Structure formats: C-alpha cells, structure tokens
C-alpha positions in Angstrom: 102.1 129.2 89.1 103.2 126.3 90.7 103.1 122.8 88.7 101.8 120.5 91.0 102.9 117.0 90.6 101.7 113.6 92.8 104.5 110.7 93.3 102.3 107.9 93.4 102.5 104.6 92.8 100.0 101.5 94.4 102.8 99.3 95.3 104.5 99.9 98.4 108.5 100.2 99.0 109.2 101.4 95.5 110.9 105.1 97.0 108.3 107.1 96.9 109.2 109.3 100.0 113.0 108.9 98.7 112.1 110.3 95.2 109.8 112.8 96.7 112.5 114.5 99.1 115.3 114.0 97.0 113.7 115.7 93.2 112.4 118.3 96.0 116.3 118.8 97.3 117.7 118.6 93.8 115.3 121.1 92.3 115.7 124.0 95.3 119.3 123.3 94.6 119.0 124.3 91.1 116.8 127.2 92.3 113.7 126.4 92.2 110.8 127.1 95.2 109.3 123.8 95.9 106.9 122.9 98.6 106.4 119.2 99.4 103.1 117.8 100.9 103.4 114.7 102.8 99.8 112.6 102.3 101.4 109.9 104.3 100.5 108.8 107.6 103.6 107.3 108.1 105.0 110.9 108.3 108.2 109.6 106.6 108.7 112.9 103.7 108.3 115.1 107.2 111.1 113.3 108.9 113.1 112.9 105.9 113.2 116.6 105.3 114.3 117.0 108.7 110.6 118.0 110.6 109.9 116.4 113.4 106.3 114.7 112.8 105.5 114.6 116.6 105.9 118.4 117.4 103.7 119.3 114.6 101.6 122.6 115.3 99.6 121.9 112.6 99.5 119.3 109.4 98.2 118.6 106.7 95.3 116.8 108.7 94.1 120.4 110.1 94.2 121.6 106.1 92.1 119.2 105.0 89.9 119.7 107.6 89.9 123.1 106.9 90.6 124.4 110.7 94.1 125.9 109.2 95.4 126.8 105.9 98.9 126.2 104.0 100.1 129.5 104.7 100.0 128.7 108.3 101.0 125.1 108.7 104.1 124.8 106.0 107.3 124.4 107.4 110.8 125.7 106.3 113.1 122.4 106.0 116.3 124.5 106.2 119.0 122.1 105.8 116.9 120.9 102.5 115.8 124.5 101.3 112.5 123.7 100.4 108.8 124.2 102.6 107.3 120.8 103.7 103.1 120.8 104.7 104.0 118.0 107.3 102.0 115.0 108.6 101.6 112.7 111.2 99.3 109.7 112.3 96.4 112.2 113.1 96.2 112.1 109.0 95.0 108.1 109.3 91.6 109.5 111.0 91.4 112.3 107.8 90.5 109.3 106.0 87.1 108.3 107.9 86.1 112.2 108.7 86.5 113.0 104.8 84.0 110.7 103.8 81.0 112.1 105.3 82.3 115.6 104.3 81.5 117.7 100.8 83.8 118.1 98.2 85.9 115.6 100.4 88.4 115.0 97.3 88.6 118.3 96.0 89.9 119.6 99.6 93.6 119.6 98.9 93.4 121.4 95.5 91.0 124.0 97.0 93.9 124.2 100.1 96.7 124.7 97.6 95.1 127.4 95.4 95.6 130.4 97.6 99.6 129.4 97.7 100.3 128.4 94.3 102.1 131.5 93.3 104.4 131.3 96.1 106.3 128.3 94.5 107.4 126.5 91.4 106.7 123.0 92.1 104.4 121.6 94.6 105.4 117.7 95.2 102.2 115.6 96.9 103.8 112.4 98.9 101.0 110.0 98.3 100.5 107.1 100.2 100.8 103.1 98.5 97.1 102.7 98.3 94.4 104.4 96.2 92.8 106.1 99.3 90.9 109.5 100.1 94.1 110.4 100.5 95.5 109.7 97.3 92.3 110.9 95.6 93.1 114.4 96.9 96.3 114.1 96.1 95.5 113.2 92.1 92.5 116.0 92.1 95.4 118.7 93.0 97.7 118.0 90.3 98.9 118.4 87.0 100.9 115.4 86.4 101.9 112.0 88.3 105.7 111.0 88.5 105.5 107.3 89.4 108.7 105.7 90.5 109.2 102.2 89.8 111.3 99.0 90.4 112.3 97.5 87.2 111.1 94.0 88.5 108.0 91.7 87.0 105.5 92.7 89.8 106.3 96.5 89.2 104.7 95.8 85.7 101.3 94.1 86.8 101.0 97.3 89.5 101.7 100.0 86.6 99.0 98.9 84.8 96.3 99.7 88.0 97.8 102.9 88.2 97.4 103.7 84.9 93.9 102.7 84.8 93.4 104.9 87.8 94.7 108.0 86.1 92.4 107.2 83.6 89.6 107.2 85.2 90.2 110.4 87.7 91.2 112.2 84.3 87.8 111.5 82.9 85.7 111.9 86.0 87.2 114.3 88.4 90.7 116.2 87.0 90.7 116.6 83.2 94.5 118.2 83.7 95.8 114.9 85.0 98.5 113.3 83.1 101.4 110.8 83.6 104.3 113.2 83.4 106.9 110.3 83.8 108.0 106.9 84.8 111.2 106.8 86.9 113.2 104.0 87.0 114.8 104.0 90.9 116.5 101.2 93.0 118.6 100.1 89.7 121.3 97.8 89.2 122.5 97.2 85.4 124.3 93.9 86.5 120.6 92.5 87.1 119.6 90.9 83.7 115.6 90.9 84.5 115.8 94.9 85.3 117.5 95.5 82.1 114.7 93.4 80.6 112.3 95.4 82.4 113.6 98.5 81.6 113.6 97.7 77.6 110.2 96.7 78.0 109.2 100.0 80.0 111.1 102.3 77.2 109.1 100.2 74.5 106.0 100.3 75.9 105.6 104.1 77.3 108.7 105.4 75.2 109.5 109.1 75.7 107.0 108.9 79.6 110.2 107.2 80.2 112.2 109.3 81.9 116.3 109.7 81.0 117.7 109.7 84.6 117.7 106.6 86.1 118.4 106.4 89.7 120.7 103.8 90.8 120.5 101.5 93.9 122.9 103.8 96.1 123.6 103.1 100.1 124.1 106.9 101.2 120.4 107.7 99.7 119.0 104.9 102.1 121.4 106.3 104.9 120.0 109.8 104.6 116.8 109.6 106.3 118.2 107.9 109.5 119.7 111.4 109.9 116.8 113.7 108.8 117.9 114.8 105.4 117.4 113.6 101.6 120.6 112.2 100.1 120.9 115.2 97.9 121.8 117.4 100.6 123.4 114.8 103.0 126.2 113.3 100.4 125.8 115.7 97.5 128.8 113.6 96.1 127.1 110.1 95.8 125.9 108.7 92.9 122.5 108.5 94.1 122.3 112.2 94.7 124.1 113.2 91.4 121.3 111.2 89.8 118.4 113.2 91.7 120.4 116.5 90.5 119.9 115.3 87.1 116.6 114.2 87.7 115.7 117.7 88.9 116.9 119.4 85.9 115.5 116.8 83.2 112.2 117.7 85.4 112.1 121.3 84.8 112.5 120.6 81.6 109.6 118.6 80.8 107.7 121.1 83.0 108.9 123.8 80.1 107.9 121.5 77.3 103.8 121.0 79.1 103.4 124.8 79.1 
C-alpha cells in the first residue's frame, strides 16, 4: 500500500515542485513505484515531468469532479520512471465548483483509494495557498514534507503551516503529521542560512531531514527540458542530494510502519 505525502508550504517559490519531481525521480531510481499528483493549476509538476499539460485528455480536474478515474487519467513519464496525474488551467475552476459539492475536501482521497496498491509512494504537489485543492491533498495524505529555504520569512510561514496541519489533523484527517522539513536552495556560505538551519534543528529536532539540497544551477535548468534534475544531470550535486533524500525518505517510512 502506498504512503501518500503532500509536498506543501504556504509560501511561494520555495521549491515545492522541484522537490516533488526530483524526489519522485530519485525514488524511481532506487526501485520505488511512484505516482505524482499535480494539484497546482499552473501544472508545473506535469510539465517538469515531460508531459504536455495542454495535451491532457483527462486531468486531476476530471478526477476531482468524478468524471474519470485516476487509473484512466494517469500517464507515464517515461524518461523519469514514474506516473503522473497531470494538471492544467482547468483546475483553477475546480476551486469554485468543489465548494458546492458533497464531500468536497475528501474527493482526492476517495479517488486515490483504488490505486494505492499500485504504488509505494504517492507524492502530491500542492499549490502555495491553503485552498480547497490543498485541503484535498492534506485530507488524502499520511504526512507532509515541507521544503523550505533557510531565511527569516520562511520561519514565519512555517508557523502558519504547522497550525493548519494541526487543525486538519484534529478535524479532518487523524493520520496527518509532518514527516519532515527539507532544507532547499541551501548556500552554506551565507551566515543567516546557517543560523536559520540551526534554529530549525533546535526547534524541530528529528523532524528536520539530514539531507540538505544545495542551490544548484542544473536543478534550475532541468524543467525547461521537461525533466527532473535527477534525470537531466544525475551527476550534479543537486541530483545526488535528491537521490540521498529519496533513500532517507524510504528509511523514514520504514520507521513510520
């Protein structure tokens, strides 16, 4: 049975999509079966996996409105070695349409249930806001992976996210917990980043992943070629860090069981 994780942070531009697709590719490289669910109307995780969001015949939008199933809508990202439930701009309309529907925050959870046996990991790329889409992701998940930059404002955003997760845990999804905080775009030469990193470890302890993702040009270039950095340049420091992170993720899941 798959472990379902949201990659979430209410702050934009922290590398959620980069984390999602590279973790997926890293897990695939070490033999895990992975599905990426793109819950962001921008469709960046879809495009970053090499799938044209404009050519989707069925997307996560159709799945949420129950006009198709995940099994019918998913596609194979051949170069990257994982499956993708893609998204495009249609998904922005789902926000409004879901409001009036029954079980509106449980739609994704119900849709994923029949295919959990097909995968070891399901990774959900959430939009950078607490929307009905993000709520669907958090209600489906066993846990949340929080990518964050080691900057002052990132700490403030983290407090909001932790409070949100506590509320959802109490009211909608008793399984939900923070799996870990991933330090991304890290530059050890910057004193402030080192200080914030130490603060994170002091406050969250073992919840902070050991792996640190460095600031890396190859990771930034990869999406324009329609592939994760792990596939685009597997020898780069960023790609190697994500493969290490995938291994650490598998170990952490073992301890959860």
